[in-house]
N, C-alpha and C positions, 0 to 999 in steps of 0.2 A: 504492500500500499504507498510504497513509498512515492513521497512529491505528490499526493493527495490530501483535500481538507475536510472534514468533513464539519458541517453544521448543525445543531441541534435547533429546531423550532418549537418548543414546546407546549407553546399556544396550537398554532398551526399543526398540530401531531404528526410531524415528520421530521424524517431526516434527509438533509443533502451530503450528498456526495460530491465533492467539485475537485475539477482539473485546473490547476493555469497553462492553456496553452501559449504560443507566441506572445499574444497579448491581451490581457485579462484572464476573467478566469468564466466560465461557460458549464453551467449545470450539466455531469454528467448522469447521474441516477437518481431516481427520490428509496429512500431503501420505508415502506410500511406503504401507507395509502398517501398518493398524488392530491390528493381531493382535499386531505384537509380535514378527513374528518377522526373521528377517533374512532377508531376498537380495539377488542382482544384477542384477535386474532395473530397469528403466527405473522410476523413483516406489520403489522397495526401498533400502534400506542396511543396511550395518551396520557401526557406529556413525558415527553422526553426529556429530562434533566440532564443528567451524564454518559458522556463517550466516553471507551474508551481502547487502542489501540494495544494488543497484546506480543509479545516477544514473535508468536509466531503471522501478524499480523490480524486475531480474528479482531472483530471492530466487535465491541460490546457496549450495549446501547443499555442505559437507567429506563426503566418505564414507569414513574414514577405512580402516578392513579393506578396502573394494572400489579405494580406489589411485584413488580419482577424483572429480569433481566435480561434480553433478547443477545443472540450471539449469531452473528454477521464474517463467513469466510468470503 
C-alpha cells in the first residue's frame, strides 16, 4: 500500500483510498458503500473513526457505532 493515502469520512460512512498521480489526487476506490449510507454488513460502515495499516499491508478500519474493526487486504 506504499504511496496510498486513506481518508475516513466518519459521518459520510465511508473510507476513501486515494493515490497521488503526477498532478494532484484522484479518487481510486471507496471502501464500503460509496453512497454514504450507513450499514452493518461487510464493507459497510457506521462512523468509521480510525484507520491503520499493518506491516503486511492490511488496512484496519474502526467502525465505531457497529462496535467492530473491519480488515481489508
